[in-house]
C-alpha positions as CSV (number, residue, x, y, z in Angstrom):
1,X,-20.5,2.9,4.5
2,X,-19.5,4.9,7.5
3,X,-15.8,4.8,8.3
4,X,-16.4,5.0,12.0
5,X,-18.3,1.6,12.1
6,X,-17.8,-0.1,8.8
7,X,-19.2,-3.7,8.1
8,X,-16.7,-6.4,7.3
9,X,-16.6,-7.2,3.4
10,X,-16.2,-11.0,4.3
11,X,-18.8,-11.8,7.0
12,X,-20.9,-8.6,7.4
13,X,-19.7,-8.3,10.9
14,X,-18.8,-5.0,12.8
15,X,-15.2,-3.8,12.7
16,X,-13.0,-1.7,14.6
17,X,-10.2,0.6,13.7
18,X,-6.9,-1.2,13.1
19,X,-3.3,-0.2,12.0
20,X,-4.2,3.4,12.8
21,X,-1.5,5.7,11.5
22,X,0.6,3.0,10.1
23,X,3.2,4.6,7.6
24,X,4.3,2.9,4.4
25,X,7.4,1.3,5.8
26,X,8.1,-0.5,2.5
27,X,7.9,2.1,-0.3
28,X,7.2,5.4,1.5
29,X,3.9,6.2,-0.2
30,X,2.3,9.1,1.8
31,X,-1.2,8.4,1.0
32,X,-3.0,6.4,3.9
33,X,-6.5,4.6,4.0
34,X,-8.3,3.9,7.2
35,X,-8.0,0.2,8.1
36,X,-10.4,-1.9,10.1
37,X,-10.4,-5.5,11.6
38,X,-13.6,-7.4,11.7
39,X,-14.6,-8.3,15.4
40,X,-16.1,-11.6,14.3
41,X,-14.0,-13.1,11.4
42,X,-10.8,-11.0,12.1
43,X,-10.4,-9.9,8.5
44,X,-8.5,-6.7,8.0
45,X,-9.5,-4.4,5.2
46,X,-9.0,-0.8,4.1
47,X,-11.8,1.6,3.2
48,X,-10.9,3.1,-0.3
49,X,-12.7,6.0,-1.7
50,X,-14.8,5.3,-4.7
51,X,-13.0,6.1,-8.0
52,X,-9.6,6.3,-6.2
53,X,-6.8,5.3,-9.0
54,X,-4.9,2.6,-7.2
55,X,-2.1,2.6,-9.8
56,X,-0.7,5.9,-8.2
57,X,0.4,3.6,-5.2
58,X,2.6,1.6,-7.6
59,X,4.7,4.4,-9.1
60,X,7.8,2.7,-7.6
61,X,7.4,-0.9,-6.9
62,X,9.4,-4.3,-6.8
63,X,7.3,-5.8,-9.9
64,X,8.7,-2.9,-12.0
65,X,12.2,-4.6,-12.0
66,X,12.7,-7.0,-15.1
67,X,13.2,-10.4,-14.1
68,X,16.6,-10.7,-15.8
69,X,18.0,-7.8,-13.8
70,X,17.3,-9.4,-10.5
71,X,20.4,-10.7,-8.8
72,X,18.7,-14.1,-7.9
73,X,16.1,-16.0,-9.8
74,X,13.8,-17.8,-7.5
75,X,12.4,-21.1,-8.6
76,X,8.8,-22.1,-8.6
77,X,7.9,-23.6,-5.4
78,X,7.0,-27.4,-5.4
79,X,3.4,-26.8,-4.8
80,X,3.1,-24.6,-7.8
81,X,4.7,-27.3,-9.8
82,X,2.4,-30.0,-8.5
83,X,-0.4,-27.9,-10.0
84,X,1.3,-27.5,-13.4
85,X,2.9,-31.0,-13.7
86,X,0.9,-33.4,-15.8
87,X,-0.7,-30.9,-18.0
88,X,-0.3,-30.9,-21.8
89,X,2.2,-27.9,-22.2
90,X,1.0,-27.6,-25.8
91,X,-2.7,-27.1,-25.0
92,X,-3.1,-26.0,-21.4
93,X,-4.3,-22.3,-21.1
94,X,-2.8,-20.6,-18.0
95,X,-3.7,-17.1,-16.7
96,X,-1.4,-15.4,-14.4
97,X,-3.7,-12.8,-12.8
98,X,-1.6,-10.1,-11.3
99,X,1.4,-11.0,-13.2
100,X,3.9,-8.6,-11.8
101,X,7.1,-8.6,-13.5
102,X,6.5,-11.8,-15.3
103,X,8.7,-14.2,-13.1
104,X,6.1,-17.0,-13.2
105,X,5.4,-16.7,-16.9
106,X,9.1,-17.0,-17.7
107,X,9.3,-20.2,-15.6
108,X,6.3,-21.6,-17.4
109,X,7.8,-20.7,-20.8
110,X,11.0,-22.4,-19.9
111,X,9.1,-25.6,-19.1
112,X,7.5,-25.6,-22.6
113,X,4.1,-24.0,-21.8
114,X,3.0,-21.9,-24.8
115,X,-0.6,-20.8,-24.2
116,X,0.1,-18.1,-21.6
117,X,-2.1,-15.2,-20.6
118,X,-1.4,-12.2,-18.3
119,X,-3.4,-9.7,-16.6
120,X,-2.3,-6.8,-14.2
121,X,-3.9,-3.4,-13.5
122,X,-0.4,-2.0,-13.3
123,X,0.5,-0.9,-16.8
124,X,4.2,-1.2,-16.3
125,X,3.8,-4.9,-15.1
126,X,1.7,-5.6,-18.3
127,X,4.4,-4.1,-20.4
128,X,6.9,-6.5,-19.0
129,X,4.4,-9.5,-19.5
130,X,3.9,-8.7,-23.1
131,X,7.8,-8.5,-23.5
132,X,8.0,-12.1,-22.2
133,X,5.6,-13.3,-24.8
134,X,2.3,-13.4,-22.7
135,X,-1.0,-12.7,-24.3
136,X,-3.0,-9.9,-22.5
137,X,-6.1,-11.4,-20.9
138,X,-9.5,-9.7,-21.1
139,X,-11.1,-11.1,-17.9
140,X,-14.5,-9.5,-18.8
141,X,-14.8,-11.6,-22.0
142,X,-16.1,-15.3,-22.1
143,X,-14.3,-16.1,-25.2
144,X,-11.4,-17.9,-23.5
145,X,-11.7,-20.5,-20.7
146,X,-8.6,-21.4,-18.7
147,X,-7.2,-24.7,-17.2
148,X,-5.2,-22.9,-14.6
149,X,-5.4,-19.4,-13.0
150,X,-2.8,-18.4,-10.6
151,X,-3.0,-15.4,-8.1
152,X,0.2,-15.1,-6.4
153,X,0.1,-12.6,-3.6
154,X,-2.5,-10.5,-5.6
155,X,-5.8,-10.9,-3.9
156,X,-4.6,-8.6,-0.9
157,X,-4.1,-5.8,-3.5
158,X,-7.7,-5.8,-4.7
159,X,-10.3,-3.4,-3.6
160,X,-13.1,-5.6,-5.2
161,X,-11.9,-9.1,-4.5
162,X,-15.3,-10.6,-4.5
163,X,-16.1,-9.3,-8.0
164,X,-12.7,-10.6,-9.4
165,X,-12.8,-14.0,-8.0
166,X,-16.4,-14.4,-8.9
167,X,-15.3,-13.5,-12.5
168,X,-12.5,-15.7,-12.4
169,X,-14.4,-18.9,-11.4
170,X,-16.7,-18.1,-14.4
171,X,-13.5,-18.3,-16.5
172,X,-12.1,-21.5,-15.3
173,X,-12.8,-24.8,-17.3
174,X,-14.6,-27.7,-15.7
175,X,-11.7,-29.7,-14.1
176,X,-9.5,-26.5,-14.0
177,X,-7.7,-25.1,-11.0
178,X,-7.6,-21.6,-9.4
179,X,-4.5,-21.4,-7.1
180,X,-4.2,-18.5,-4.7
181,X,-1.6,-17.2,-2.3
182,X,-1.9,-14.5,0.2
183,X,-0.2,-13.1,3.5
184,X,-2.0,-14.6,6.7
185,X,-2.9,-11.8,9.1
186,X,-2.8,-14.1,12.1
187,X,0.7,-15.4,11.3
188,X,3.3,-16.0,13.8
189,X,5.5,-13.1,12.5
190,X,2.4,-10.8,12.5
191,X,1.9,-11.3,16.3
192,X,5.7,-10.7,16.9
193,X,6.2,-7.5,14.7
194,X,2.7,-5.9,15.0
195,X,2.4,-2.8,12.8
196,X,5.9,-3.4,11.3
197,X,5.0,-6.8,9.9
198,X,5.8,-6.7,6.2
199,X,2.7,-8.5,5.2
200,X,0.5,-5.5,6.1
201,X,2.1,-3.4,3.4
202,X,-0.4,-0.3,3.8
203,X,-1.7,1.2,1.5
204,X,-1.3,-1.4,-1.1
205,X,-2.7,-4.4,0.8
206,X,-6.4,-3.7,0.9
207,X,-7.7,-7.0,2.1
208,X,-5.6,-9.2,4.5
209,X,-7.1,-12.5,5.1
210,X,-6.6,-15.1,7.8
211,X,-7.5,-18.8,7.3
212,X,-10.9,-18.4,8.9
213,X,-11.9,-15.2,6.9
214,X,-10.4,-16.8,3.6
215,X,-12.7,-19.9,4.0
216,X,-15.8,-17.6,4.6
217,X,-14.9,-15.6,1.5
218,X,-14.3,-18.3,-0.9
219,X,-17.1,-20.7,0.1
220,X,-19.7,-18.1,-0.5
221,X,-18.4,-17.5,-4.0
222,X,-18.1,-21.1,-5.1
223,X,-20.6,-23.8,-6.0
224,X,-21.3,-26.6,-3.6
225,X,-19.6,-29.2,-6.0
226,X,-16.5,-27.3,-6.1
227,X,-13.5,-28.6,-4.0
228,X,-11.7,-26.0,-2.0
229,X,-8.6,-26.8,-0.1
230,X,-7.0,-24.2,2.5
231,X,-3.7,-24.4,4.2
232,X,-1.4,-22.0,6.0
233,X,2.3,-22.5,6.2
234,X,5.9,-20.8,6.4
235,X,8.1,-21.8,3.6
236,X,11.9,-20.6,3.8
237,X,11.7,-18.0,0.9
238,X,8.4,-16.5,2.1
239,X,9.3,-16.6,5.9
240,X,12.7,-14.9,5.5
241,X,11.5,-12.3,3.2
242,X,8.7,-11.3,5.7
243,X,11.0,-11.8,8.6
244,X,13.9,-9.6,7.4
245,X,11.6,-6.9,5.8
246,X,9.7,-6.5,9.1
247,X,12.5,-4.8,10.8
248,X,12.6,-0.9,10.6
249,X,15.5,-0.2,8.2
250,X,16.6,2.9,10.1
251,X,17.4,0.6,13.2
252,X,18.5,-2.8,11.7
253,X,20.6,-1.9,8.5
254,X,23.8,-1.1,10.2
255,X,26.3,-3.7,11.6
256,X,24.8,-4.1,14.9
257,X,21.3,-4.1,13.6
258,X,22.0,-6.9,11.1
259,X,23.7,-8.9,13.9
260,X,20.7,-8.5,16.1
261,X,18.3,-9.3,13.2
262,X,20.1,-12.6,12.5
263,X,20.5,-13.5,16.0
264,X,16.8,-13.3,16.5
265,X,16.1,-15.1,13.3
266,X,17.7,-18.3,14.7
267,X,15.5,-17.9,17.7
268,X,12.3,-17.3,15.9
269,X,12.6,-19.7,13.0
270,X,12.5,-23.0,14.9
271,X,9.6,-21.5,17.0
272,X,7.8,-20.6,14.0
273,X,8.2,-24.0,12.6
274,X,7.0,-25.8,15.7
275,X,3.9,-23.6,16.0
276,X,3.2,-24.2,12.3
277,X,3.1,-28.0,12.9
278,X,0.5,-27.7,15.6
279,X,-1.6,-24.9,14.1
280,X,-3.2,-24.3,10.7
281,X,-3.4,-20.6,11.4
282,X,0.0,-19.3,12.1
283,X,1.9,-19.8,8.8
284,X,3.1,-16.8,6.9
285,X,0.9,-17.3,3.8
286,X,-2.5,-18.9,3.1
287,X,-2.8,-21.1,0.1
288,X,-6.2,-21.7,-1.5
289,X,-6.8,-24.2,-4.2
290,X,-10.3,-24.2,-5.9
291,X,-10.9,-27.1,-8.2
292,X,-13.8,-26.6,-10.5
293,X,-16.0,-29.6,-10.8
Protein backbone atom coordinates (compact mmCIF):
# COMPACT_ATOMS: atom_id res chain seq x y z
CA UNK A 1 0.00 0.00 0.00
CA UNK A 2 1.35 3.39 -0.98
CA UNK A 3 1.22 5.95 1.83
CA UNK A 4 0.53 8.70 -0.74
CA UNK A 5 -2.86 7.24 -1.74
CA UNK A 6 -3.80 4.36 0.56
CA UNK A 7 -6.98 2.34 0.31
CA UNK A 8 -9.47 2.51 3.20
CA UNK A 9 -9.36 -0.68 5.27
CA UNK A 10 -13.13 -0.48 5.84
CA UNK A 11 -14.75 0.23 2.44
CA UNK A 12 -11.73 0.10 0.07
CA UNK A 13 -12.33 3.71 -0.93
CA UNK A 14 -9.56 6.20 -1.65
CA UNK A 15 -8.21 8.20 1.27
CA UNK A 16 -6.58 11.58 1.80
CA UNK A 17 -3.97 12.70 4.36
CA UNK A 18 -5.47 13.69 7.70
CA UNK A 19 -4.19 14.93 11.07
CA UNK A 20 -0.86 15.77 9.43
CA UNK A 21 1.81 16.58 11.98
CA UNK A 22 -0.48 16.06 14.99
CA UNK A 23 1.64 15.65 18.11
CA UNK A 24 0.80 13.26 20.91
CA UNK A 25 -0.95 15.85 23.08
CA UNK A 26 -1.95 13.17 25.60
CA UNK A 27 1.28 11.35 26.55
CA UNK A 28 4.06 13.03 24.58
CA UNK A 29 5.19 10.02 22.56
CA UNK A 30 7.44 11.32 19.79
CA UNK A 31 6.73 8.61 17.22
CA UNK A 32 4.21 9.54 14.52
CA UNK A 33 2.34 7.52 11.89
CA UNK A 34 0.78 8.96 8.72
CA UNK A 35 -3.01 9.24 9.13
CA UNK A 36 -5.67 9.26 6.41
CA UNK A 37 -9.42 9.78 6.12
CA UNK A 38 -11.49 7.84 3.60
CA UNK A 39 -13.18 10.08 1.07
CA UNK A 40 -16.17 7.74 0.99
CA UNK A 41 -16.99 6.36 4.47
CA UNK A 42 -14.89 8.98 6.37
CA UNK A 43 -13.07 6.31 8.38
CA UNK A 44 -9.82 7.61 9.90
CA UNK A 45 -6.84 5.26 10.04
CA UNK A 46 -3.08 5.15 10.48
CA UNK A 47 -0.59 3.40 8.23
CA UNK A 48 1.63 1.35 10.56
CA UNK A 49 4.82 -0.32 9.33
CA UNK A 50 4.68 -4.10 9.35
CA UNK A 51 6.31 -5.67 12.42
CA UNK A 52 6.13 -2.38 14.36
CA UNK A 53 5.99 -3.12 18.11
CA UNK A 54 2.95 -1.17 19.29
CA UNK A 55 3.69 -1.87 22.95
CA UNK A 56 6.43 0.80 22.95
CA UNK A 57 3.70 3.41 22.56
CA UNK A 58 2.33 2.42 25.98
CA UNK A 59 5.43 2.73 28.17
CA UNK A 60 3.54 5.34 30.18
CA UNK A 61 -0.23 4.99 30.01
CA UNK A 62 -3.35 5.48 32.13
CA UNK A 63 -4.14 1.76 32.27
CA UNK A 64 -0.89 1.14 34.17
CA UNK A 65 -2.38 2.77 37.27
CA UNK A 66 -3.83 0.05 39.55
CA UNK A 67 -7.53 0.55 40.10
CA UNK A 68 -7.23 0.84 43.87
CA UNK A 69 -4.75 3.72 43.49
CA UNK A 70 -7.13 5.90 41.52
CA UNK A 71 -8.76 8.73 43.41
CA UNK A 72 -12.21 7.87 42.09
CA UNK A 73 -13.84 4.60 41.12
CA UNK A 74 -16.16 4.95 38.17
CA UNK A 75 -19.19 2.70 38.20
CA UNK A 76 -20.16 0.48 35.30
CA UNK A 77 -22.57 2.36 33.09
CA UNK A 78 -26.18 1.22 33.02
CA UNK A 79 -25.89 -0.06 29.47
CA UNK A 80 -23.03 -2.34 30.51
CA UNK A 81 -25.09 -3.66 33.40
CA UNK A 82 -28.03 -4.34 31.08
CA UNK A 83 -25.81 -6.74 29.12
CA UNK A 84 -24.55 -8.53 32.23
CA UNK A 85 -27.74 -8.58 34.32
CA UNK A 86 -29.85 -11.72 34.16
CA UNK A 87 -26.87 -13.97 33.43
CA UNK A 88 -25.92 -16.75 35.82
CA UNK A 89 -22.95 -15.34 37.72
CA UNK A 90 -21.71 -18.85 38.53
CA UNK A 91 -21.48 -20.13 34.97
CA UNK A 92 -21.33 -17.19 32.56
CA UNK A 93 -17.94 -16.81 30.87
CA UNK A 94 -16.85 -13.20 30.34
CA UNK A 95 -13.86 -12.03 28.29
CA UNK A 96 -12.63 -8.47 28.75
CA UNK A 97 -10.60 -7.97 25.59
CA UNK A 98 -8.22 -5.06 26.15
CA UNK A 99 -8.66 -5.24 29.89
CA UNK A 100 -6.50 -2.23 30.75
CA UNK A 101 -6.03 -1.86 34.52
CA UNK A 102 -8.74 -4.43 35.28
CA UNK A 103 -11.40 -1.93 36.35
CA UNK A 104 -14.26 -3.76 34.66
CA UNK A 105 -13.10 -7.16 35.94
CA UNK A 106 -13.13 -5.82 39.49
CA UNK A 107 -16.72 -4.61 39.07
CA UNK A 108 -17.81 -8.00 37.77
CA UNK A 109 -16.02 -9.81 40.58
CA UNK A 110 -17.76 -7.58 43.12
CA UNK A 111 -21.08 -8.63 41.61
CA UNK A 112 -20.30 -12.32 42.02
CA UNK A 113 -19.06 -13.23 38.55
CA UNK A 114 -16.37 -15.89 38.79
CA UNK A 115 -15.47 -17.16 35.31
CA UNK A 116 -13.56 -14.10 34.13
CA UNK A 117 -10.98 -13.93 31.36
CA UNK A 118 -8.72 -11.10 30.23
CA UNK A 119 -6.58 -10.26 27.23
CA UNK A 120 -4.34 -7.28 26.53
CA UNK A 121 -1.25 -6.94 24.34
CA UNK A 122 0.21 -4.63 27.00
CA UNK A 123 2.12 -6.86 29.48
CA UNK A 124 1.68 -4.33 32.31
CA UNK A 125 -2.10 -4.46 31.87
CA UNK A 126 -2.10 -8.26 31.86
CA UNK A 127 -0.09 -8.31 35.08
CA UNK A 128 -2.79 -6.20 36.74
CA UNK A 129 -5.56 -8.43 35.35
CA UNK A 130 -3.93 -11.55 36.79
CA UNK A 131 -3.55 -9.75 40.11
CA UNK A 132 -7.31 -9.27 40.21
CA UNK A 133 -7.95 -12.97 39.63
CA UNK A 134 -8.73 -13.07 35.91
CA UNK A 135 -7.69 -15.98 33.73
CA UNK A 136 -5.43 -15.09 30.79
CA UNK A 137 -7.35 -15.73 27.57
CA UNK A 138 -5.84 -17.41 24.54
CA UNK A 139 -7.89 -15.92 21.72
CA UNK A 140 -6.31 -18.23 19.15
CA UNK A 141 -7.56 -21.35 20.91
CA UNK A 142 -11.06 -22.72 20.31
CA UNK A 143 -11.17 -24.59 23.63
CA UNK A 144 -13.22 -21.90 25.39
CA UNK A 145 -16.36 -20.19 24.14
CA UNK A 146 -17.62 -17.05 25.86
CA UNK A 147 -21.08 -15.77 26.74
CA UNK A 148 -19.97 -12.13 26.80
CA UNK A 149 -17.03 -10.35 25.21
CA UNK A 150 -16.38 -6.70 26.01
CA UNK A 151 -14.14 -4.28 24.10
CA UNK A 152 -14.25 -0.98 25.97
CA UNK A 153 -12.38 1.62 23.89
CA UNK A 154 -10.08 -1.05 22.50
CA UNK A 155 -10.81 -1.51 18.81
CA UNK A 156 -9.38 1.91 17.96
CA UNK A 157 -6.00 0.73 19.31
CA UNK A 158 -5.81 -2.27 16.97
CA UNK A 159 -3.84 -2.31 13.75
CA UNK A 160 -5.69 -5.46 12.67
CA UNK A 161 -9.29 -4.92 13.87
CA UNK A 162 -10.81 -7.06 11.11
CA UNK A 163 -8.69 -10.06 12.06
CA UNK A 164 -9.39 -9.64 15.77
CA UNK A 165 -13.16 -9.15 15.50
CA UNK A 166 -13.45 -12.09 13.10
CA UNK A 167 -11.65 -14.20 15.69
CA UNK A 168 -13.81 -12.99 18.57
CA UNK A 169 -17.01 -13.74 16.65
CA UNK A 170 -15.82 -17.34 16.39
CA UNK A 171 -15.26 -17.43 20.17
CA UNK A 172 -18.73 -16.23 21.18
CA UNK A 173 -21.40 -18.80 22.01
CA UNK A 174 -24.71 -18.91 20.17
CA UNK A 175 -26.91 -16.48 22.08
CA UNK A 176 -23.82 -14.62 23.31
CA UNK A 177 -23.01 -10.93 22.95
CA UNK A 178 -20.02 -8.86 21.86
CA UNK A 179 -20.19 -5.34 23.27
CA UNK A 180 -17.95 -2.64 21.76
CA UNK A 181 -17.39 1.02 22.62
CA UNK A 182 -15.13 3.29 20.61
CA UNK A 183 -14.67 7.05 19.99
CA UNK A 184 -16.78 8.63 17.26
CA UNK A 185 -14.67 10.54 14.73
CA UNK A 186 -17.63 12.67 13.61
CA UNK A 187 -18.74 13.63 17.11
CA UNK A 188 -19.77 17.12 18.16
CA UNK A 189 -16.55 17.71 20.10
CA UNK A 190 -14.32 16.38 17.31
CA UNK A 191 -15.78 19.11 15.09
CA UNK A 192 -15.23 21.78 17.77
CA UNK A 193 -11.66 20.91 18.77
CA UNK A 194 -10.23 19.68 15.47
CA UNK A 195 -6.78 18.11 15.88
CA UNK A 196 -6.85 18.71 19.66
CA UNK A 197 -9.85 16.42 20.16
CA UNK A 198 -8.91 13.86 22.81
CA UNK A 199 -10.43 11.01 20.81
CA UNK A 200 -7.73 11.12 18.12
CA UNK A 201 -4.99 10.13 20.59
CA UNK A 202 -2.33 9.68 17.93
CA UNK A 203 -0.26 7.51 17.64
CA UNK A 204 -2.13 4.93 19.78
CA UNK A 205 -5.56 5.21 18.13
CA UNK A 206 -5.02 3.53 14.77
CA UNK A 207 -8.64 3.17 13.57
CA UNK A 208 -11.15 5.84 14.51
CA UNK A 209 -14.64 4.96 13.33
CA UNK A 210 -17.83 6.90 12.75
CA UNK A 211 -21.30 5.33 12.82
CA UNK A 212 -21.29 4.74 9.05
CA UNK A 213 -17.83 3.17 8.85
CA UNK A 214 -18.52 1.07 11.97
CA UNK A 215 -21.63 -0.36 10.30
CA UNK A 216 -19.74 -1.24 7.13
CA UNK A 217 -16.92 -2.79 9.15
CA UNK A 218 -19.14 -4.98 11.35
CA UNK A 219 -21.68 -6.03 8.74
CA UNK A 220 -19.04 -7.47 6.42
CA UNK A 221 -17.66 -9.64 9.25
CA UNK A 222 -20.87 -11.01 10.75
CA UNK A 223 -23.38 -13.54 9.49
CA UNK A 224 -26.75 -12.51 8.10
CA UNK A 225 -28.60 -14.07 11.01
CA UNK A 226 -26.56 -12.19 13.64
CA UNK A 227 -28.18 -9.09 15.14
CA UNK A 228 -26.13 -5.88 15.23
CA UNK A 229 -27.21 -2.66 16.93
CA UNK A 230 -25.41 0.67 16.59
CA UNK A 231 -25.80 3.85 18.59
CA UNK A 232 -23.84 7.02 19.19
CA UNK A 233 -24.30 9.12 22.27
CA UNK A 234 -22.68 11.34 24.88
CA UNK A 235 -22.79 10.23 28.49
CA UNK A 236 -21.61 12.57 31.25
CA UNK A 237 -18.45 10.68 32.15
CA UNK A 238 -17.29 10.20 28.55
CA UNK A 239 -18.30 13.68 27.42
CA UNK A 240 -16.57 15.42 30.31
CA UNK A 241 -13.35 13.44 29.89
CA UNK A 242 -13.13 14.13 26.17
CA UNK A 243 -14.12 17.77 26.64
CA UNK A 244 -11.63 18.74 29.35
CA UNK A 245 -8.73 16.72 27.93
CA UNK A 246 -9.16 18.30 24.47
CA UNK A 247 -7.93 21.67 25.73
CA UNK A 248 -4.15 22.19 25.34
CA UNK A 249 -2.77 21.94 28.88
CA UNK A 250 -0.19 24.69 28.41
CA UNK A 251 -2.98 27.22 27.83
CA UNK A 252 -5.88 26.00 29.94
CA UNK A 253 -4.44 24.62 33.19
CA UNK A 254 -3.91 27.98 34.90
CA UNK A 255 -6.71 29.80 36.75
CA UNK A 256 -7.83 31.86 33.77
CA UNK A 257 -7.67 28.81 31.49
CA UNK A 258 -9.74 26.70 33.88
CA UNK A 259 -12.34 29.46 34.18
CA UNK A 260 -12.54 29.69 30.39
CA UNK A 261 -12.75 25.92 30.04
CA UNK A 262 -15.61 25.58 32.53
CA UNK A 263 -17.47 28.58 31.09
CA UNK A 264 -17.39 27.03 27.62
CA UNK A 265 -18.42 23.68 29.10
CA UNK A 266 -21.78 25.09 30.20
CA UNK A 267 -22.24 26.46 26.68
CA UNK A 268 -21.22 23.35 24.74
CA UNK A 269 -22.85 20.71 26.95
CA UNK A 270 -26.50 21.64 26.23
CA UNK A 271 -25.70 22.11 22.54
CA UNK A 272 -24.15 18.65 22.45
CA UNK A 273 -27.16 17.17 24.25
CA UNK A 274 -29.63 18.73 21.82
CA UNK A 275 -27.67 17.72 18.69
CA UNK A 276 -27.44 14.18 20.04
CA UNK A 277 -31.23 14.07 20.29
CA UNK A 278 -31.66 14.78 16.59
CA UNK A 279 -28.65 13.02 15.10
CA UNK A 280 -27.29 9.52 15.60
CA UNK A 281 -23.86 10.52 14.31
CA UNK A 282 -22.72 13.26 16.70
CA UNK A 283 -22.32 11.45 20.05
CA UNK A 284 -18.86 11.15 21.56
CA UNK A 285 -18.71 7.37 21.44
CA UNK A 286 -20.13 4.61 19.29
CA UNK A 287 -21.71 1.57 20.91
CA UNK A 288 -21.89 -1.65 18.89
CA UNK A 289 -23.78 -4.68 20.19
CA UNK A 290 -23.44 -7.94 18.26
CA UNK A 291 -25.80 -10.73 19.30
CA UNK A 292 -24.84 -14.08 17.86
CA UNK A 293 -27.83 -16.16 16.77
